[in-house]
Backbone bond lengths (Angstrom), bond angles and torsions (degrees), N, CA, C in turn:
res aa  C-N    CA-C-N  psi(-1)  N-CA   C-N-CA  omega(-1)  CA-C   N-CA-C  phi
1 M - - - 1.445 - - 1.518 112.42 -
2 A 1.325 117.94 -19.52 1.461 120.64 -178.26 1.525 110.71 -58.56
3 F 1.327 117.08 -35.06 1.462 120.91 178.43 1.524 110.39 -59.10
4 Y 1.348 117.13 -48.73 1.458 120.45 -178.09 1.525 111.79 -71.61
5 D 1.326 117.73 -32.09 1.465 119.76 174.02 1.523 110.16 -61.69
6 D 1.334 116.68 -42.16 1.460 121.07 177.41 1.530 110.87 -64.50
7 M 1.333 116.75 -38.98 1.467 120.81 177.95 1.532 110.56 -63.49
8 A 1.336 117.62 -42.04 1.469 121.23 179.25 1.527 110.07 -61.89
9 T 1.314 116.89 -41.28 1.463 120.94 177.36 1.523 110.39 -63.29
10 M 1.324 117.09 -41.55 1.457 121.50 179.45 1.537 110.89 -63.62
11 V 1.332 117.27 -42.69 1.470 120.72 178.56 1.523 109.71 -60.95
12 A 1.340 117.03 -46.20 1.469 120.85 179.86 1.525 110.53 -60.46
13 E 1.325 117.47 -41.49 1.464 121.20 179.91 1.532 111.22 -66.93
14 L 1.318 117.65 -42.02 1.465 120.77 178.96 1.523 111.59 -63.22
15 L 1.330 116.61 -42.59 1.464 119.68 -178.93 1.525 111.91 -73.89
16 A 1.330 117.49 -21.13 1.466 120.70 176.17 1.530 111.33 -73.14
17 D 1.321 116.91 -21.18 1.466 122.06 179.51 1.528 108.91 -69.60
18 P 1.346 119.01 125.38 1.467 120.56 -178.88 1.524 114.19 -61.42
19 D 1.334 117.41 -20.40 1.459 119.78 177.44 1.527 112.07 -78.12
20 T 1.321 117.16 -15.17 1.461 121.36 -176.96 1.523 111.98 -111.16
21 G 1.318 116.47 -53.86 1.454 120.55 -174.25 1.515 112.79 -110.13
22 Q 1.326 113.96 175.58 1.459 121.31 176.18 1.518 108.69 -142.50
23 D 1.332 116.24 161.97 1.456 119.90 178.76 1.523 110.58 -65.36
24 V 1.315 114.59 142.38 1.458 123.24 179.59 1.525 106.94 -134.71
25 T 1.325 116.94 128.64 1.467 120.59 175.58 1.520 108.11 -111.91
26 V 1.326 115.96 118.85 1.462 122.09 178.28 1.522 107.19 -103.85
27 T 1.331 115.81 123.41 1.465 120.81 -179.86 1.517 108.78 -116.48
28 S 1.330 115.12 127.18 1.467 120.22 179.82 1.520 109.07 -131.20
29 Q 1.312 114.79 161.35 1.458 121.19 177.12 1.526 108.66 -81.65
30 G 1.316 115.58 132.50 1.452 120.25 175.78 1.524 110.42 -81.37
31 V 1.301 115.66 -173.88 1.461 122.17 179.04 1.527 108.53 -73.47
32 P 1.348 117.57 129.72 1.464 119.50 179.62 1.536 111.71 -58.78
33 V 1.336 114.13 141.43 1.463 121.27 179.34 1.521 107.04 -119.68
34 Y 1.332 115.40 129.36 1.464 121.04 -179.45 1.521 109.31 -86.32
35 D 1.334 116.58 129.56 1.455 122.62 177.78 1.524 107.67 -105.33
36 R 1.327 116.34 111.06 1.477 120.30 -177.84 1.521 112.24 -64.40
37 A 1.315 116.69 -31.77 1.468 120.13 -178.23 1.522 111.67 -65.86
38 T 1.329 116.96 -39.19 1.472 120.03 -177.99 1.517 112.30 -99.30
39 G 1.346 116.06 -17.74 1.462 119.44 -177.55 1.515 113.30 75.08
40 K 1.315 115.82 16.99 1.465 119.93 -178.28 1.513 110.71 -121.00
41 A 1.325 113.97 152.72 1.463 120.35 174.02 1.518 107.84 -104.83
42 T 1.303 115.69 133.85 1.457 120.32 177.14 1.521 108.90 -125.42
43 A 1.301 114.93 144.27 1.456 120.50 178.65 1.525 108.18 -107.15
44 P 1.320 117.39 112.98 1.461 119.08 178.92 1.527 110.36 -68.91
45 T 1.314 115.59 152.95 1.456 118.91 174.91 1.523 109.12 -93.52
46 V 1.311 114.88 145.25 1.458 122.08 178.92 1.521 107.19 -120.66
47 A 1.320 116.32 120.98 1.474 121.14 179.54 1.524 108.93 -111.38
48 R 1.323 115.06 133.26 1.461 121.40 177.16 1.526 108.14 -125.91
49 I 1.311 114.93 136.48 1.466 119.97 -179.17 1.520 108.69 -107.15
50 G 1.314 115.23 128.24 1.454 121.31 178.72 1.516 109.97 -137.32
51 R 1.305 115.17 -159.08 1.458 122.00 178.93 1.516 108.46 -128.59
52 G 1.313 116.37 146.12 1.451 119.38 -178.76 1.516 112.19 -152.62
53 L 1.310 113.59 171.09 1.459 122.80 178.98 1.523 107.58 -124.67
54 E 1.320 116.50 121.09 1.466 122.88 -179.67 1.520 109.31 -89.60
55 L 1.333 115.79 129.31 1.460 121.72 178.34 1.528 109.40 -130.48
56 A 1.314 115.98 147.40 1.466 120.67 177.05 1.527 109.59 -86.44
57 Y 1.311 115.73 152.64 1.459 120.39 171.44 1.521 108.64 -80.44
58 G 1.316 117.11 142.60 1.452 121.66 176.03 1.513 110.37 -72.42
59 S 1.322 116.59 156.32 1.468 120.67 -177.62 1.523 112.18 -59.23
60 R 1.317 118.54 -30.39 1.465 121.27 179.23 1.529 112.50 -74.15
61 E 1.332 116.75 -19.73 1.466 120.37 178.99 1.520 112.29 -84.90
62 I 1.327 117.43 -19.57 1.466 121.51 -177.20 1.514 108.58 -83.73
63 D 1.345 115.06 111.51 1.465 119.68 -178.91 1.527 112.39 -108.27
64 G 1.346 117.07 -2.13 1.458 120.53 178.89 1.514 113.38 84.16
65 T 1.313 118.35 -10.92 1.461 121.67 -179.93 1.529 109.89 -117.96
66 N 1.321 116.26 -70.79 1.464 119.83 179.93 1.516 111.68 -72.24
67 V 1.306 116.49 -43.64 1.464 122.51 176.37 1.515 107.24 -121.64
68 Q 1.341 115.92 121.64 1.459 121.09 -177.69 1.516 110.49 -108.32
69 A 1.329 115.50 158.03 1.467 120.19 175.30 1.518 107.84 -56.49
70 G 1.311 116.82 134.19 1.460 121.49 -178.78 1.515 114.04 96.22
71 D 1.331 117.71 -13.65 1.465 120.05 175.86 1.523 109.09 -65.64
72 V 1.314 115.02 151.52 1.458 121.98 -177.99 1.522 108.65 -124.33
73 R 1.324 115.47 140.34 1.467 121.32 173.43 1.523 106.75 -98.47
74 L 1.323 116.02 131.33 1.456 121.18 -179.47 1.517 109.64 -122.55
75 F 1.325 116.43 127.54 1.458 122.40 169.58 1.518 106.14 -104.30
76 M 1.319 116.06 123.72 1.462 121.10 -176.60 1.513 111.30 -115.46
77 S 1.313 114.22 147.79 1.456 121.38 175.63 1.530 109.75 -61.12
78 P 1.336 118.04 148.93 1.462 120.34 175.90 1.529 112.06 -74.77
79 L 1.340 116.48 -3.13 1.466 120.55 -178.24 1.518 111.00 -123.05
80 C 1.336 115.94 144.17 1.460 120.96 169.26 1.522 107.75 -71.96
81 K 1.322 116.76 167.20 1.462 119.94 -179.97 1.525 112.18 -62.74
82 D 1.343 117.19 -24.37 1.465 119.54 178.81 1.529 112.50 -84.80
83 G 1.351 116.83 2.98 1.456 121.10 176.80 1.510 115.45 91.79
84 T 1.330 117.88 -5.61 1.464 120.58 176.91 1.524 109.62 -80.56
85 P 1.332 118.22 157.96 1.469 120.07 179.05 1.535 111.65 -61.80
86 M 1.317 115.90 138.10 1.464 122.11 176.09 1.515 108.02 -88.90
87 P 1.331 117.99 116.09 1.467 118.73 176.12 1.528 110.44 -64.45
88 A 1.302 116.62 151.47 1.464 120.28 177.51 1.523 109.29 -63.64
89 P 1.335 117.47 133.70 1.463 119.01 175.22 1.529 109.67 -64.19
90 S 1.313 115.63 147.79 1.463 121.65 -179.30 1.517 110.34 -113.01
91 P 1.337 117.51 151.76 1.461 119.23 174.73 1.529 110.34 -52.65
92 G 1.323 115.58 132.92 1.454 121.12 -178.24 1.518 113.17 99.23
93 D 1.334 117.99 -20.51 1.465 120.16 174.72 1.518 108.32 -64.56
94 S 1.333 116.34 157.35 1.459 119.40 174.24 1.523 108.70 -108.34
95 V 1.328 114.30 149.53 1.463 121.46 -178.82 1.520 108.17 -130.73
96 L 1.327 115.85 124.37 1.457 121.49 173.85 1.514 107.17 -95.85
97 L 1.323 115.83 117.08 1.462 122.59 -174.49 1.519 108.61 -140.35
98 G 1.315 117.27 117.52 1.459 120.74 178.79 1.514 113.79 60.05
99 G 1.332 117.24 33.89 1.459 121.82 179.14 1.516 114.86 81.05
100 V 1.321 118.09 1.70 1.472 123.09 179.92 1.531 108.64 -114.32
101 T 1.327 116.00 135.95 1.461 120.22 176.80 1.525 109.25 -96.49
102 Y 1.318 115.10 123.88 1.461 122.92 179.36 1.514 108.78 -114.57
103 R 1.329 116.48 164.25 1.463 119.77 169.46 1.524 107.74 -112.72
104 V 1.310 114.90 147.39 1.458 121.12 -179.36 1.521 108.66 -79.54
105 M 1.324 115.58 125.62 1.458 120.76 177.79 1.526 110.60 -93.06
106 R 1.319 115.92 -42.63 1.471 122.06 176.34 1.512 108.13 -156.09
107 S 1.310 114.01 158.45 1.454 119.63 -176.77 1.517 109.07 -152.58
108 Q 1.308 114.91 148.43 1.466 119.15 174.24 1.521 108.67 -153.69
109 P 1.320 116.04 144.82 1.460 118.39 176.74 1.522 110.32 -81.58
110 L 1.312 116.12 149.71 1.465 121.83 168.57 1.522 103.68 -93.86
111 R 1.344 116.49 106.00 1.451 121.29 -166.54 1.525 112.72 -133.72
112 P 1.326 118.35 67.51 1.468 118.31 176.00 1.529 109.58 -73.63
113 G 1.290 115.89 139.81 1.464 119.82 178.36 1.508 113.86 63.12
114 G 1.329 117.89 18.88 1.463 121.38 178.58 1.521 114.36 80.46
115 V 1.331 118.04 3.62 1.466 122.02 179.78 1.529 108.39 -105.84
116 V 1.329 116.84 124.76 1.464 120.52 179.83 1.524 109.25 -74.82
117 L 1.346 115.08 113.96 1.471 120.62 176.89 1.521 111.10 -86.40
118 A 1.327 116.61 -35.49 1.461 122.47 -178.24 1.523 107.98 -166.85
119 H 1.321 115.00 164.92 1.462 121.49 171.62 1.523 106.69 -109.47
120 Q 1.312 116.46 136.37 1.469 121.66 175.42 1.517 106.87 -112.12
121 A 1.324 116.16 130.03 1.473 119.88 -179.42 1.519 109.95 -134.16
122 Q 1.322 114.50 145.94 1.453 121.74 172.39 1.529 106.52 -98.97
123 L 1.330 116.76 124.64 1.456 122.00 -176.52 1.521 110.39 -116.05
124 R 1.335 114.59 149.22 1.477 120.70 179.11 1.516 109.01 -141.28
125 V 1.328 115.68 141.82 1.478 120.17 177.82 1.506 108.82 -70.75
């Protein structure tokens, strides 16, 4: 596993380079909390800042249904900027990337040998 741990570190370092990656803010809904005083449940938002690489989908990948024109592929570092693990984005999360807010359509980790090297997400405006 040391090989893949080293690869994960290398990916994080490459995406931290301003020539390669850019800041990415992933915002997700937290677990709803019930407030007895108001009788309402509210779900706090959780924002995590990481680094990522924005890539376009090729014309052959755009089928108009699963992948639409304007969708963006994002490769994200396995670490937040503060060095903590970056959880995989979930469908419905929002992602601020290059001044544009996208929603996550699907996401999957790149995880050879059980070590998360990066998260790949499909984003849509």
